[in-house]
C-alpha positions in Angstrom: -38.0 59.4 -53.7 -35.3 56.4 -54.3 -32.5 59.0 -54.3 -34.0 60.9 -51.1 -34.3 57.6 -49.3 -30.7 56.4 -50.1 -29.7 60.0 -48.9 -31.5 59.4 -45.6 -30.0 55.9 -45.2 -26.5 57.3 -45.6 -27.2 60.5 -43.3 -28.4 58.4 -40.4 -25.5 55.8 -41.1 -28.1 53.1 -41.8 -26.1 51.7 -44.8 -23.6 48.8 -44.5 -20.1 49.1 -46.0 -18.6 45.8 -46.2 -15.2 47.5 -47.4 -14.8 48.6 -43.7 -15.5 45.3 -42.1 -11.7 44.2 -41.3 -11.0 47.5 -39.9 -14.0 47.3 -37.4 -12.8 43.9 -36.5 -9.6 45.5 -35.9 -11.2 48.1 -33.7 -13.6 45.5 -32.0 -10.3 43.4 -31.0 -8.1 46.3 -29.9 -11.1 46.8 -27.2 -11.2 43.2 -26.5 -7.2 43.5 -25.5 -7.8 46.8 -23.7 -10.3 44.8 -21.4 -7.9 41.9 -20.8 -5.0 44.3 -19.6 -4.6 46.3 -16.6 -5.4 49.5 -18.2 -8.8 50.9 -17.7 -11.4 50.9 -20.8 -12.2 48.6 -23.5 -14.8 45.8 -23.2 -15.6 44.2 -19.8 -13.8 40.7 -20.9 -15.0 39.2 -17.6 -12.7 36.2 -16.8 -14.8 33.3 -15.6 -12.3 30.9 -14.3 -14.3 28.2 -16.3 -12.4 26.2 -18.9 -13.4 24.1 -21.8 -10.6 21.6 -21.5 -10.8 17.9 -21.0 -13.6 15.2 -22.1 -17.1 15.4 -20.4 -17.3 12.5 -18.0 -19.9 9.9 -19.0 -22.6 8.5 -16.6 -22.2 11.1 -13.7 -25.2 13.1 -13.1 -25.1 16.7 -12.1 -27.9 18.9 -10.7 -28.5 22.0 -13.0 -30.5 25.1 -12.3 -30.9 27.8 -15.1 -32.0 31.1 -13.6 -32.9 33.6 -16.4 -35.5 35.8 -17.4 -38.9 35.1 -16.0 -38.2 31.1 -15.3 -36.2 29.0 -13.2 -35.4 25.5 -14.7 -34.3 22.6 -12.8 -33.0 19.2 -13.8 -30.5 16.3 -13.4 -28.2 16.1 -16.5 -25.8 13.2 -17.4 -23.9 12.2 -20.3 -24.6 8.6 -21.8 -22.1 6.3 -23.0 -22.1 7.9 -26.3 -21.6 11.2 -24.8 -25.2 12.4 -25.6 -26.6 14.7 -22.9 -29.6 13.3 -21.1 -31.9 15.6 -19.2 -34.0 14.0 -16.5 -36.7 15.0 -13.9 -37.0 18.2 -15.5 -39.0 21.0 -13.7 -39.9 24.8 -14.3 -40.9 27.3 -11.9 -41.4 31.3 -12.0 -38.2 33.1 -11.2 -38.3 34.2 -7.7 -38.7 37.9 -7.7 -41.0 38.1 -10.8 -44.2 39.9 -10.2 -43.4 41.1 -6.9 -40.1 42.5 -4.9 -38.9 40.0 -2.5 -35.8 39.8 -0.4 -32.4 37.9 -1.2 -33.3 35.5 1.6 -36.6 34.5 0.2 -35.1 34.3 -3.4 -32.3 32.0 -2.2 -34.7 29.9 0.0 -37.1 29.3 -2.7 -34.3 28.3 -5.4 -32.9 26.1 -2.6 -36.2 24.4 -2.0 -36.0 23.5 -5.9 -32.8 22.2 -5.6 -32.9 20.1 -2.3 -34.7 16.9 -4.2 -31.8 16.7 -6.9 -28.9 17.7 -4.7 -29.7 14.7 -2.3 -28.5 12.4 -5.1 -25.7 14.5 -6.9 -22.4 15.9 -5.4 -22.3 18.9 -7.9 -24.5 21.5 -8.7 -24.3 23.7 -11.8 -26.1 27.2 -11.9 -26.6 29.2 -15.1 -27.3 32.6 -13.6 -28.3 34.8 -16.4 -28.1 38.3 -14.3 -24.9 40.6 -13.6 -22.7 38.9 -11.6 -18.8 38.8 -11.1 -17.3 35.4 -11.2 -15.0 34.4 -8.5 -11.7 31.9 -8.5 -13.7 29.3 -6.6 -16.4 29.1 -9.6 -19.0 31.0 -7.8 -20.5 34.4 -8.8 -21.0 37.7 -6.8 -24.3 39.3 -7.6 -24.1 42.8 -9.0 -27.4 43.7 -10.1 -30.8 42.2 -11.5 -32.7 43.3 -14.7 -36.0 45.0 -14.2 -37.8 41.8 -14.8 -36.7 40.5 -11.5 -37.0 42.4 -8.3 -34.9 41.2 -5.3 -33.8 43.6 -2.5 -30.6 43.0 -0.8 -28.9 40.8 -3.2 -25.9 42.9 -4.2 -22.6 41.4 -3.1 -23.9 38.1 -2.2 -22.4 34.8 -3.7 -24.9 32.5 -5.7 -23.4 29.1 -4.8 -22.5 30.0 -1.1 -25.9 31.3 -0.3 -27.7 28.0 -2.0 -24.8 25.9 0.0 -26.1 27.7 3.4 -29.8 26.5 2.9 -28.7 23.0 1.8 -26.5 22.7 4.9 -29.3 23.8 6.8 -31.5 21.0 5.2 -29.0 18.7 6.2 -27.2 18.1 2.7 -23.6 18.2 2.8 -21.2 20.5 1.0 -21.9 20.3 -2.8 -19.4 21.5 -5.5 -21.1 24.6 -6.9 -20.1 26.1 -10.6 -22.0 29.2 -11.5 -21.8 30.4 -15.2 -24.0 32.9 -17.3 -25.7 31.9 -20.3 -23.3 32.9 -22.9 -20.6 30.5 -21.3 -23.1 27.8 -20.9 -23.8 28.0 -24.6 -20.1 27.5 -25.6 -20.0 24.6 -23.4 -23.2 23.3 -24.8 -21.3 23.0 -28.2 -18.5 20.9 -26.8 -21.2 18.5 -25.3 -22.5 17.5 -28.8 -19.2 17.5 -30.8 -16.1 15.5 -30.7 -13.0 17.7 -30.1 -11.2 16.4 -33.2 -13.7 17.7 -35.6 -13.0 21.3 -34.7 -10.4 23.3 -33.3 -12.4 25.6 -30.8 -15.6 26.7 -29.4 -17.4 30.1 -29.7 -20.6 30.9 -27.5 -22.7 33.2 -29.3 -26.0 34.8 -27.9 -28.5 36.7 -30.1 -31.9 37.2 -28.4 -33.3 39.5 -26.3 -29.5 40.6 -25.7 -26.5 39.9 -27.5 -23.2 38.4 -26.4 -20.2 36.5 -27.2 -17.5 34.3 -25.5 -14.3 32.4 -26.3 -11.4 30.7 -24.7 -8.1 32.9 -24.0 -4.4 31.9 -23.0 -4.7 32.7 -19.2 -1.1 34.4 -19.6 -2.9 37.2 -21.9 -5.3 37.9 -19.1 -3.4 40.6 -17.1 -6.4 41.2 -14.4 -6.2 37.8 -12.8 -5.7 37.6 -9.0 -2.1 37.5 -8.2 -0.5 34.2 -8.0 -3.1 32.5 -10.2 -2.0 29.5 -12.4 -1.5 31.1 -15.6 -1.3 27.8 -17.5 -4.0 27.0 -20.1 -6.9 28.6 -21.2 -9.9 30.2 -19.7 -13.4 31.2 -21.3 -13.8 35.1 -21.4 -17.3 36.7 -21.3 -16.7 39.4 -23.7 -19.9 41.3 -22.9 -19.8 42.5 -26.6 -23.1 44.5 -26.0 -20.7 47.2 -24.3 -18.7 48.0 -27.5 -19.1 51.9 -28.3 -16.6 52.6 -31.0 -18.9 51.7 -34.2 -20.0 55.1 -35.8 -23.6 55.6 -34.8 -26.3 57.9 -36.4 -28.6 60.3 -35.0 -31.4 58.0 -34.8 -29.2 55.4 -32.9 -28.3 58.5 -30.5 -32.0 59.2 -29.8 -32.9 55.6 -29.2 -30.0 55.4 -26.6 -31.0 58.7 -25.1 -34.7 57.7 -24.6 -33.7 54.0 -23.3 -33.6 53.2 -19.8 -29.7 52.7 -19.6 -28.5 55.7 -21.7 -24.7 55.6 -22.6 -24.7 51.7 -22.1 -24.8 48.7 -24.2 -24.6 51.0 -27.5 -23.5 48.0 -29.6 -26.5 45.8 -28.5 -28.9 48.6 -29.2 -28.2 48.3 -32.8 -28.5 44.2 -33.1 -30.5 42.6 -30.2 -34.2 41.6 -30.1 -34.7 43.9 -27.5 -34.1 47.0 -29.3 -34.5 45.9 -33.1 -38.4 46.7 -33.2 -37.9 50.1 -31.4 -35.1 50.9 -33.7 -37.4 50.3 -37.0 -40.0 52.5 -35.1 -37.5 55.3 -34.9 -36.3 55.1 -38.4 -39.7 55.0 -39.8 -41.0 57.9 -37.6 -37.9 59.9 -38.7 -38.5 59.1 -42.2 -42.2 60.2 -42.1 -41.3 63.5 -40.6 -38.7 64.1 -43.2 -41.3 63.3 -46.1 -40.1 60.2 -47.1 -43.4 58.5 -46.0 -47.0 59.9 -47.0 -49.0 62.0 -44.4 -51.3 59.3 -44.0 -48.4 56.8 -43.1 -47.0 59.5 -40.7 -50.5 59.6 -39.0 -50.8 55.9 -38.6 -47.2 55.7 -37.1 -47.9 58.4 -34.8 -50.8 56.5 -33.5 -48.6 53.4 -33.1 -47.0 53.4 -29.5 -44.7 50.4 -29.8 -43.6 48.2 -32.4 -42.9 44.4 -31.4 -40.2 42.9 -33.9 -42.7 40.0 -34.7 -44.4 42.7 -36.9 -41.5 43.2 -39.2 -41.4 39.3 -39.7 -45.4 39.0 -40.5 -44.6 41.7 -43.0 -41.5 40.1 -44.4 -43.5 36.9 -44.9 -46.6 38.7 -46.4 -46.7 42.2 -47.5 -50.5 42.0 -47.1 -50.5 40.8 -43.7 -53.0 42.4 -41.3 -50.7 43.6 -38.7 -50.0 47.4 -37.4 -46.9 47.6 -39.4 -48.1 46.7 -42.4 -51.4 48.9 -41.8 -49.0 52.0 -41.5 -47.2 51.4 -44.6 -49.9 50.3 -47.2 -51.5 53.8 -47.8 -49.5 53.7 -51.0 -47.0 51.5 -53.3 -44.2 54.2 -52.5 -44.9 54.2 -48.7 -44.8 50.2 -48.7 -41.5 50.5 -51.1 -39.6 53.0 -48.9 -40.5 51.2 -45.8 -39.2 47.8 -46.8 -35.9 49.4 -48.0 -35.4 51.2 -44.5 -36.3 48.1 -42.4 -34.1 46.1 -44.6 -31.3 48.4 -44.1 -31.8 48.2 -40.2 -31.9 44.3 -40.2 -28.9 44.2 -42.6 -26.8 46.3 -40.5 -27.5 44.2 -37.3 -26.4 41.3 -39.3 -23.4 43.0 -40.4 -22.5 43.8 -36.7 -23.3 40.4 -35.6 -20.5 39.0 -38.1 -18.3 41.9 -36.6 -18.5 40.2 -33.3 -18.0 36.6 -34.4 -15.4 37.6 -36.6 -13.5 39.1 -33.9 -14.0 36.4 -31.5 -12.5 34.0 -34.0 -9.6 35.9 -34.7 -8.7 36.7 -31.0 -9.1 33.0 -30.2 -7.1 32.2 -33.1 -9.2 29.4 -34.3 -11.1 28.5 -37.5 -8.1 28.5 -39.7 -8.6 25.3 -41.6 -11.7 24.6 -43.7 -11.3 20.9 -42.9 -11.3 21.7 -39.1 -13.4 24.5 -38.5 -14.3 26.4 -35.2 -17.7 25.7 -33.7 -20.2 28.5 -32.8 -22.8 27.5 -30.7 -25.7 30.3 -31.1 -28.7 30.6 -28.6 -31.4 33.2 -28.9 -34.9 33.6 -30.5 -33.7 36.8 -32.4 -31.1 34.8 -34.3 -33.4 31.7 -35.1 -36.7 33.5 -35.3 -36.3 36.8 -36.7 -36.6 36.0 -40.4 -35.7 39.3 -41.9 -32.7 39.6 -39.8 -31.7 35.9 -40.7 -32.0 36.5 -44.6 -28.9 38.5 -44.1 -27.0 36.8 -41.3 -25.8 33.6 -42.9 -24.9 35.2 -46.4 -23.0 38.1 -44.6 -21.3 35.7 -42.2 -20.0 33.6 -45.2 -19.3 36.7 -47.2 -17.3 38.4 -44.4 -16.0 35.8 -41.8 -15.0 33.3 -44.5 -14.5 35.3 -47.5 -12.4 38.2 -46.0 -11.0 37.1 -42.7 -10.5 33.3 -44.1 -11.8 31.9 -40.8 -14.0 28.7 -41.1 -16.8 28.1 -38.9 -19.8 25.7 -38.4 -22.6 27.6 -36.8 -25.2 25.2 -34.6 -27.9 25.2 -32.3 -28.3 23.1 -29.1 -31.4 22.4 -27.7 -31.6 23.3 -23.7 -28.1 24.8 -24.3 -28.1 26.4 -21.0 -28.9 23.4 -19.1 -26.4 21.3 -21.0 -23.7 23.7 -20.9 -23.9 24.5 -17.2 -23.7 20.7 -16.8 -20.5 20.6 -18.8 -19.1 23.7 -16.6 -19.8 21.7 -13.7 -18.5 18.2 -14.5 -15.3 19.7 -16.1 -14.4 22.4 -13.4 
């Protein structure tokens, strides 16, 4: 049975060939470079017009709004004399548009209502807008679409900062300097807020949660799609939108999951790595294994009756094979079922960790940072999948060390910043 399981893993491309790591990074970087050029194709490589240059001002407050997922958070953020971020007057609300469809006017009206008490005292407002939007040269962002959890009509084409300013002006508040960023950019800048620039030679922002993404600072002279006449000196943070990468050799199970997803043909890389898909992928793998006889009829019957497989079930089984949860129930018919199931799930998690190392390693190479062990790059990572999916985490750090440091000879320090979206957005607004 072990030989049959190994054959299944290879047939459906669930194995991880570490010898191909550098080649995969080269392909990923090639797609990054294509996205930076004026040619069609490649990764989105969204230019943000945001920089991480300079020292964060001390003592100056900024109003910060974090609009992402189902929650909207507002606070004043300042950096004390030692450079430590201080969050004051924190408040949390439901994101307008969750629960029922509203108009764009209603959404911005509510957002402005939440911001007004803060903006009266601060001349700058930073917004972390974690929905699809195109950055503009004036540090604003034009909405392109919302995720299904937020339903807003008539928002496409509207500028976040401009719409909020209109409503602030109507309330008698003068012009405020708006800076709008997404969560990945905010995560990179949150890393800058808690470290001395002399202790590292660059920053990476890494998201591994419901979704997956990365950003880094690129020389503006290498970005061919910037507006005509834009000052090409210095650097600019690039939002890679890494989940769109499509050159990795996927197996038939991956293709089946994509075909049945709500956005077939899109975010192909993300569907092998992120928390939104890993539980589904494990279920697809086990279903296929049961259909092909790797698992017993009893396990197949139980899996067939299981509609969904939340990722938390894998962690519960990892921590305790006897845990009473639906995944364990499906595999505990026999020792052979449990052994084969654990092996297959482990392959899914190990491959996800490997692909995460491709993303981070490629960004370090493209940014040309992390070349010295004494002055490493700082990788600020945010996302519950990275920190709370223990089965995945079992592979993440060892593979990163073996591949990024061992093969690429890039040195990095990975860390977490609490409230990264709020703090990083504050940094963006104070530096830009």
